[in-house]
C-alpha positions as CSV (number, residue, x, y, z in Angstrom):
1,M,0.0,0.0,0.0
2,D,1.4,3.4,-1.0
3,P,1.6,5.5,2.2
4,S,1.3,8.6,0.2
5,Q,-2.2,7.7,-0.9
6,P,-5.1,8.5,1.4
7,V,-6.6,5.7,3.2
8,T,-10.2,5.1,2.2
9,S,-12.6,2.8,4.0
10,S,-14.1,0.0,2.0
11,V,-17.1,0.1,4.3
12,Q,-19.8,2.3,3.0
13,P,-21.8,4.3,5.5
14,S,-25.2,2.7,5.9
15,P,-28.1,4.9,5.0
16,Q,-30.0,6.4,7.9
17,S,-32.8,4.1,8.8
18,T,-36.3,5.4,8.1
19,P,-38.8,4.7,10.9
20,A,-41.5,2.3,10.0
21,P,-44.9,3.9,9.4
22,S,-47.0,4.0,12.6
23,A,-50.0,1.8,13.0
24,S,-53.3,3.3,11.9
25,N,-55.0,5.6,14.5
26,H,-58.5,4.5,13.4
27,P,-59.1,2.1,16.3
28,E,-58.2,4.8,18.8
29,T,-60.5,7.3,17.1
30,W,-63.3,4.8,17.0
31,K,-62.9,4.1,20.8
32,T,-62.9,7.9,21.5
33,V,-66.2,8.4,19.5
34,V,-67.9,5.4,21.2
35,T,-66.8,6.6,24.7
36,I,-68.1,10.1,24.1
37,I,-71.4,8.9,22.8
38,C,-71.8,6.5,25.7
39,L,-70.9,9.3,28.2
40,L,-73.8,11.4,26.7
41,F,-76.4,8.7,26.4
42,A,-75.4,5.8,28.5
43,N,-73.6,7.4,31.4
44,L,-72.3,4.4,33.4
45,I,-71.1,2.5,30.3
46,G,-69.3,5.6,29.1
47,L,-67.5,6.0,32.4
48,I,-66.3,2.4,32.3
49,L,-65.1,2.7,28.7
50,M,-63.3,6.0,29.5
51,W,-61.3,4.5,32.4
52,I,-60.4,1.3,30.3
53,W,-59.8,2.7,26.9
54,M,-58.9,6.4,27.1
55,K,-55.4,7.6,27.7
56,W,-56.7,11.0,28.9
57,P,-55.0,12.8,31.8
58,A,-56.2,11.5,35.2
59,W,-57.6,14.9,36.1
60,V,-59.8,14.9,33.0
61,K,-61.1,11.5,33.9
62,I,-61.8,12.5,37.5
63,I,-63.7,15.7,36.5
64,T,-65.7,13.8,33.9
65,T,-66.6,11.1,36.4
66,I,-67.7,13.6,39.0
67,F,-69.8,15.6,36.5
68,S,-71.4,12.5,35.0
69,L,-72.3,11.1,38.4
70,L,-73.9,14.4,39.4
71,I,-76.1,14.4,36.3
72,L,-77.0,10.7,37.0
73,I,-77.9,11.3,40.6
74,S,-79.9,14.5,39.7
75,S,-81.9,12.5,37.1
76,L,-82.6,9.7,39.6
77,V,-83.7,12.2,42.3
78,F,-86.0,14.0,39.8
79,M,-87.6,10.7,38.7
80,G,-88.1,9.7,42.4
81,L,-89.8,13.0,43.2
82,V,-92.2,12.6,40.2
83,I,-93.1,9.0,41.3
84,N,-93.5,9.9,44.9
85,R,-95.7,12.9,44.0
86,L,-98.0,10.6,42.1
87,K,-98.0,8.1,45.0
88,S,-98.6,10.8,47.6
89,Y,-102.1,11.3,46.3
90,S,-103.0,7.9,47.7
91,S,-103.1,6.7,51.2
92,N,-106.2,4.6,51.7
93,P,-109.5,3.3,49.6
94,P,-113.4,0.2,49.1
95,A,-116.2,0.2,46.4
96,R,-119.9,0.9,45.7
97,N,-121.9,2.2,42.9
98,L,-121.5,5.9,43.8
99,N,-123.0,8.6,41.7
100,T,-120.8,11.6,42.7
101,Q,-122.8,14.7,41.7
102,T,-121.2,17.5,39.7
103,T,-122.9,20.5,38.1
104,N,-121.8,23.0,35.5
105,P,-119.4,25.4,37.3
106,L,-120.9,28.8,38.2
107,P,-119.0,32.0,37.6
108,S,-116.5,32.8,40.2
109,D,-118.2,36.0,41.3
110,V,-121.4,34.3,42.4
111,P,-121.8,35.2,46.1
112,L,-121.7,32.4,48.7
113,S,-125.3,33.1,49.8
114,A,-126.6,32.5,46.3
115,I,-124.7,29.2,46.1
116,E,-126.0,28.0,49.4
117,A,-129.6,28.9,48.5
118,A,-129.3,26.8,45.3
119,L,-128.1,23.7,47.1
120,P,-130.6,20.8,47.8
121,K,-131.7,20.3,51.3
122,A,-129.1,18.5,53.4
123,P,-130.2,15.0,54.8
124,D,-130.9,14.7,58.5
125,G,-127.7,14.7,60.5
126,F,-125.7,16.6,57.8
127,R,-125.2,20.2,56.8
128,W,-123.6,21.7,53.7
129,T,-120.1,23.1,54.1
130,D,-117.9,24.7,51.4
131,C,-114.2,24.1,50.5
132,F,-111.8,26.0,48.4
133,N,-113.7,29.3,48.6
134,A,-117.1,27.7,47.8
135,E,-115.7,25.9,44.8
136,V,-116.8,22.6,46.2
137,E,-119.7,21.9,48.6
138,L,-119.7,18.8,50.8
139,L,-122.1,17.3,53.3
140,Q,-120.6,17.5,56.8
141,P,-122.0,15.2,59.5
142,D,-123.2,17.0,62.7
143,G,-120.4,17.1,65.3
144,W,-117.6,16.5,62.7
145,F,-114.7,18.9,62.2
146,K,-113.4,20.6,59.1
147,L,-109.8,21.6,58.2
148,E,-108.5,23.3,55.1
149,E,-104.9,23.7,54.1
150,N,-102.5,24.4,51.3
151,N,-99.7,21.8,50.8
152,K,-97.1,21.0,48.2
153,D,-99.6,19.1,46.2
154,G,-102.3,21.8,46.1
155,K,-105.3,22.5,48.2
156,A,-106.8,20.0,50.7
157,C,-110.0,19.9,52.7
158,Y,-110.7,17.4,55.5
159,L,-114.0,16.5,57.2
160,T,-113.2,14.3,60.1
161,Q,-114.9,12.6,63.0
162,E,-111.8,13.3,65.2
163,K,-110.4,16.8,65.6
164,I,-107.0,17.2,63.9
165,K,-104.5,19.0,66.1
166,G,-101.1,19.9,64.6
167,T,-99.7,16.9,62.8
168,S,-102.1,14.5,64.4
169,Q,-103.9,11.9,62.3
170,F,-107.5,10.9,62.0
171,S,-109.0,7.5,61.6
172,T,-112.5,8.2,60.1
173,G,-113.2,11.0,57.6
174,L,-113.3,12.4,54.1
175,S,-110.3,14.0,52.4
176,V,-110.5,16.2,49.3
177,Q,-107.4,17.2,47.3
178,K,-107.5,19.7,44.5
179,I,-104.8,19.6,41.9
180,A,-104.8,22.5,39.5
181,S,-102.8,23.0,36.2
182,V,-102.3,19.3,35.9
183,S,-101.0,19.3,32.3
184,A,-98.4,21.9,33.0
185,T,-97.2,20.3,36.3
186,F,-97.3,16.6,35.5
187,K,-97.0,16.7,31.6
188,V,-100.2,14.5,31.3
189,G,-103.8,15.5,30.9
190,P,-106.2,15.5,33.9
191,V,-108.0,12.3,32.7
192,Q,-104.8,10.3,32.4
193,F,-103.5,11.7,35.7
194,A,-106.7,10.6,37.5
195,K,-106.6,7.2,36.0
196,N,-102.9,6.9,36.9
197,F,-103.7,7.8,40.4
198,V,-106.3,5.1,41.0
199,T,-104.0,2.6,39.2
200,V,-101.2,3.2,41.6
201,L,-103.4,2.2,44.5
202,A,-102.9,-1.4,43.6
203,K,-99.1,-1.3,43.4
204,D,-98.7,-2.5,47.0
205,S,-99.3,-6.2,47.0
206,A,-100.3,-6.1,50.6
207,N,-103.4,-4.1,49.7
208,K,-106.6,-5.4,48.0
209,A,-107.9,-3.1,45.3
210,S,-111.2,-3.4,43.4
211,E,-111.5,-3.0,39.6
212,I,-111.4,0.6,38.4
213,E,-114.8,2.0,37.6
214,Q,-115.0,4.8,35.1
215,V,-118.0,7.2,34.8
216,D,-118.2,10.0,32.2
217,K,-120.5,12.9,33.1
218,G,-120.3,16.0,30.9
219,D,-117.0,17.8,31.4
220,Y,-116.1,15.3,34.2
221,T,-114.5,11.8,34.1
222,N,-114.7,9.9,37.4
223,F,-112.5,7.0,38.3
224,K,-113.5,5.0,41.4
225,R,-111.8,2.3,43.3
226,T,-111.8,0.5,46.6
227,L,-108.7,-0.2,48.6
228,T,-108.5,-2.5,51.6
229,A,-105.3,-2.5,53.7
230,T,-104.4,-4.0,57.1
231,D,-105.0,-0.8,59.1
232,F,-107.6,1.1,57.0
233,K,-110.3,0.7,54.4
234,A,-111.3,3.5,52.0
235,K,-113.2,4.5,48.9
236,Y,-111.4,6.7,46.3
237,V,-112.9,8.9,43.7
238,A,-110.7,10.8,41.2
239,I,-112.6,13.4,39.2
240,A,-110.9,14.9,36.2
241,N,-112.1,18.1,34.4
242,T,-110.3,18.6,31.1
243,K,-111.8,22.0,30.5
244,S,-110.3,23.4,33.7
245,D,-107.3,21.2,33.7
246,T,-108.1,20.2,37.3
247,V,-108.3,16.9,39.2
248,Y,-110.2,16.4,42.5
249,I,-109.3,13.4,44.6
250,L,-111.7,12.3,47.3
251,W,-111.4,9.4,49.7
252,F,-113.4,8.3,52.7
253,E,-111.5,6.1,55.1
254,S,-112.1,4.3,58.4
255,P,-110.6,1.4,60.4
256,P,-111.5,-1.9,58.8
257,Q,-113.5,-3.0,61.8
258,D,-115.7,0.2,61.6
259,W,-116.0,0.3,57.9
260,D,-119.5,-1.0,57.3
261,N,-121.1,1.3,59.9
262,A,-119.0,4.3,59.0
263,F,-119.4,4.1,55.2
264,N,-123.1,3.3,55.3
265,K,-123.8,6.1,57.8
266,Y,-121.4,8.8,56.5
267,G,-119.1,7.9,53.6
268,D,-121.7,6.8,51.1
269,V,-123.7,10.0,51.7
270,M,-120.7,12.3,51.6
271,L,-119.1,10.9,48.4
272,S,-122.5,10.7,46.6
273,N,-123.4,14.3,47.1
274,L,-120.2,16.2,46.3
275,Q,-121.1,19.4,44.4
276,I,-118.5,21.1,42.3
277,L,-120.1,24.5,41.7
278,R,-117.5,26.8,40.2
279,Q,-113.9,26.8,39.0
280,L,-111.5,29.3,40.5
């Protein structure tokens, strides 16, 4: 080898290696889309997929989980309130062929004296009494007590054999609940609401409920049902007025051992002679 000649390497530099093309991102994109859709429409499934599939930062997953659970809990609470509100219109109810009387509502400015003068003569042992500012007239047995109140479900009127004091309960008496603006409040019409109410009475397997009786009279649709429980017996009448978007729920109750005497002497007369005289 001539030392005057430059030394050259016979080894050729290898070309810089080119990285292999990365795997397709389509599976990851698909997982992200599925996870987001599930988070929006199937909350719990979306949360599970997010924690298994997604490589998001931990703080993002934690915030998403908290927010999603808050929405889920709020939805469950709202559904529970709606169901409980429907069930709250029932507490007791038995059955007869009642003919609850209703008349065409009078104008709201008709004086009470004129209304009372137009009422039929009360049977012996009863007198007429008004509820809801003379919107409804009921027969009150002599010696019984009346209480009116406004509660979260609307207006209520009670005619009871025992005097109600504070939060005390009564065992024998008639309760009347007025629910106004039914469609706006419950998102169903008054007829469907009244039917739903008497249907719910049979949900408790411990109670015995009669078949639902429906009676249509002019602007009113009546649903009637009997309920027998271990500690009470009662007759329910749910009266729906589509024109005024109002439902009246009446029930006469007493202890089971007193039912025959209490209903024959008081309940049958009181439920059969309800007078809805005007809408306010």
